[in-house]
C-alpha positions in Angstrom: 9.7 -61.4 7.6 8.1 -62.4 4.1 5.2 -60.0 4.5 7.9 -57.5 4.5 9.8 -58.5 1.3 10.3 -56.3 -2.0 9.7 -52.7 -0.8 11.8 -50.1 -2.3 12.1 -46.5 -0.6 11.9 -44.1 -3.5 13.0 -41.0 -2.0 15.2 -40.8 1.1 17.7 -37.9 2.4 20.3 -40.4 3.8 22.7 -37.5 4.2 20.5 -36.3 6.9 20.3 -39.6 9.1 22.3 -39.5 12.3 22.7 -43.6 12.3 22.8 -44.2 8.8 24.3 -47.7 8.9 21.7 -48.6 12.0 18.7 -47.3 9.7 19.7 -48.8 6.4 20.5 -52.2 8.5 17.1 -52.0 10.3 15.4 -51.2 6.9 17.3 -54.4 5.2 16.2 -56.6 7.8 12.5 -55.6 7.7 12.6 -56.5 3.8 13.3 -53.1 2.1 15.2 -54.1 -0.9 16.5 -50.8 -2.3 16.7 -47.1 -1.2 16.9 -44.2 -3.8 19.2 -41.4 -2.1 18.4 -37.9 -3.3 20.4 -34.9 -3.1 19.7 -31.0 -2.6 23.0 -29.2 -3.1 26.6 -30.1 -3.8 27.2 -31.2 -0.3 24.4 -33.6 0.0 24.8 -34.9 -3.5 28.4 -35.8 -2.7 27.4 -37.6 0.5 24.5 -39.2 -1.4 27.0 -40.9 -3.8 29.4 -41.6 -1.1 26.5 -43.7 0.8 25.7 -45.4 -2.5 29.2 -46.4 -3.2 29.4 -47.9 0.4 26.2 -50.0 -0.1 26.1 -50.9 -3.7 23.2 -52.7 -4.8 21.0 -51.6 -1.9 21.4 -47.5 -2.2 21.0 -46.1 -5.5 21.7 -42.3 -5.8 20.1 -39.2 -7.6 21.9 -36.0 -7.6 19.7 -32.7 -7.6 19.2 -29.2 -6.9 16.4 -28.2 -4.7 14.6 -25.2 -5.1 15.3 -24.3 -1.6 18.9 -24.3 -2.0 18.9 -22.2 -5.3 21.2 -19.1 -5.2 22.6 -17.2 -8.2 26.4 -17.4 -6.7 26.0 -21.3 -6.3 23.9 -22.0 -9.5 27.0 -22.8 -12.0 28.8 -25.0 -9.7 25.9 -27.0 -8.7 24.6 -27.6 -12.1 28.2 -28.7 -13.2 28.5 -30.9 -10.2 25.0 -32.7 -11.2 25.9 -33.1 -14.8 29.3 -34.5 -13.7 27.8 -37.2 -11.7 24.9 -38.0 -13.5 26.3 -41.3 -15.0 26.5 -42.8 -11.5 22.9 -41.8 -10.7 19.3 -43.6 -11.5 17.8 -40.2 -11.5 18.1 -36.5 -11.2 16.5 -35.2 -8.0 15.3 -33.7 -6.2 14.7 -30.8 -8.2 11.5 -28.5 -9.2 9.9 -25.4 -8.0 8.5 -24.2 -4.6 6.6 -21.2 -4.7 5.9 -20.8 -1.0 10.0 -20.8 -0.4 11.7 -17.2 -0.2 13.5 -18.0 -3.5 13.3 -15.7 -6.5 10.7 -17.6 -8.9 12.2 -16.6 -11.9 15.5 -17.9 -10.8 13.7 -21.1 -10.0 12.4 -21.5 -13.2 15.9 -20.5 -14.9 17.2 -23.6 -12.9 14.5 -26.2 -13.4 15.1 -25.1 -17.3 18.7 -26.2 -17.1 17.6 -29.5 -15.3 15.2 -30.5 -17.9 17.8 -29.9 -20.4 20.3 -32.2 -18.6 17.3 -34.9 -17.8 16.5 -35.1 -21.6 20.2 -35.0 -22.8 21.2 -37.7 -20.4 17.9 -39.5 -20.6 17.4 -39.5 -16.5 14.3 -39.8 -14.4 13.1 -36.3 -12.8 12.2 -36.4 -9.3 10.1 -33.5 -8.8 9.3 -31.1 -5.7 6.4 -29.1 -6.7 5.0 -27.1 -3.6 2.1 -24.7 -5.0 3.7 -25.0 -8.4 2.6 -28.6 -9.7 1.0 -27.2 -13.0 3.9 -24.7 -13.6 6.3 -27.8 -13.3 4.1 -30.1 -14.9 4.1 -27.4 -18.1 7.6 -27.0 -18.2 8.7 -30.7 -18.1 6.1 -31.8 -20.8 7.1 -28.9 -22.9 10.8 -29.8 -22.3 10.5 -33.1 -23.5 11.1 -35.1 -20.3 10.0 -38.7 -20.8 10.0 -40.0 -17.1 9.1 -38.0 -13.8 8.0 -38.6 -10.4 6.0 -36.2 -8.8 7.0 -36.5 -5.4 4.4 -36.6 -2.5 1.7 -35.4 -4.9 -0.8 -33.1 -3.2 -2.0 -31.3 -6.6 -5.3 -31.2 -8.3 -7.4 -34.2 -9.4 -7.6 -32.7 -12.9 -3.5 -32.3 -13.1 -3.2 -35.6 -12.0 -5.2 -37.1 -15.0 -2.7 -35.2 -17.2 0.2 -36.5 -15.4 -0.9 -40.0 -15.9 -1.6 -39.5 -19.3 1.7 -38.2 -20.0 3.2 -41.3 -18.7 4.6 -39.8 -15.4 4.5 -41.3 -11.7 3.5 -40.1 -8.5 4.8 -40.9 -5.1 3.5 -41.9 -1.7 4.4 -41.2 1.6 3.5 -42.1 5.3 1.6 -38.7 5.0 -1.4 -40.7 3.7 -2.3 -41.4 7.3 -3.4 -37.9 7.7 -3.5 -35.9 4.4 -6.7 -35.6 2.6 -5.4 -34.4 -0.8 -2.6 -36.7 -0.7 -5.0 -39.7 0.1 -7.2 -38.3 -2.7 -4.1 -38.4 -5.3 -3.2 -41.8 -4.3 -6.6 -43.4 -4.5 -7.1 -41.9 -7.9 -4.1 -42.9 -9.4 -3.8 -46.4 -11.2 -1.1 -48.2 -8.8 1.1 -49.0 -11.9 1.9 -45.2 -11.7 2.8 -45.0 -7.9 6.0 -45.2 -6.2 6.3 -45.7 -2.3 8.9 -43.6 -0.3 9.4 -42.0 3.1 11.1 -38.6 2.6 12.9 -39.5 5.5 13.9 -37.8 7.8 10.7 -35.8 7.5 8.7 -36.0 10.5 5.2 -37.3 10.1 3.0 -36.2 13.3 6.0 -35.3 15.3 8.0 -38.4 14.5 11.0 -38.6 12.1 10.8 -41.0 9.5 13.3 -43.6 8.3 13.5 -45.7 5.4 11.8 -48.6 7.3 8.8 -46.5 7.4 8.2 -47.4 3.8 6.0 -50.3 5.1 3.5 -47.4 6.8 3.3 -46.1 3.2 2.6 -49.8 1.8 0.0 -50.4 4.3 -1.8 -47.2 3.8 -1.6 -47.4 -0.2 -3.2 -51.2 0.5 -5.9 -49.6 2.9 -6.7 -46.7 0.3 -6.8 -49.2 -2.7 -8.8 -52.0 -1.0 -6.0 -54.4 -2.1 -3.6 -56.7 -0.3 -0.5 -55.6 1.0 1.6 -58.3 -0.9 -0.3 -57.0 -4.1 0.6 -53.5 -3.4 4.4 -54.3 -2.7 4.9 -56.5 -5.7 3.3 -53.8 -8.3 4.9 -50.7 -6.8 8.6 -52.4 -6.4 8.0 -53.5 -10.0 7.0 -49.8 -10.8 10.5 -48.3 -9.3 12.8 -51.3 -10.7 11.5 -50.7 -14.2 11.3 -46.9 -14.0 14.8 -46.4 -12.6 16.6 -49.6 -14.0 17.5 -51.1 -11.1 20.0 -53.9 -11.2 18.3 -55.7 -8.4 18.7 -59.7 -8.3 15.3 -60.6 -7.0 12.1 -61.6 -8.8 9.1 -59.2 -8.3 
């Protein structure tokens, strides 16, 4: 079991797992040291907070407002819920823009502007969804003064990746490294010190739903792409997440 020590799943939709207790136990048994649970709307945010309270020191919550869930009639209530619970959270996410989604782009940008204000006011890391919108999201957070952000499952341009790294931001790697050329290209190019591991569970990869334990797959693929040992990837990426999210973990990395 030593081989699987010290991994952190930095992005998991735990509220969507049908057997959360078993899935968390399996991850813990395989050496996953922590999971960042992310929310998308009021209902999922509330559930993520409940799960984190039930698993202190293992599940750490982030509340968010996913672009898929944005509606004019729920905007004020969702933003108010997010702000009210930020003190309990290690990050603000999942948030961002999705220019493929059938949600008004102006409204998405309006919400993201409010989210950026919250991130700066409360000094929180942003966990960013950026489908077909990487450049716009980067421009907004950089202009808005966001200090720390994670470009979740990055598949944007290599040129923008350089700017993301120069700005001090991170990207995350997922099991999609097994088959996604743009994702592999980004992870290969980014310094390991700016990469976090995740699963985005229960997203299905090649027809199989993921779970937090599948962060092992992510680590293995990053090690292969980087030509590094599994242990070195585990150590550095866990240090990255522990530092970025100020996780009060008791182990040494």
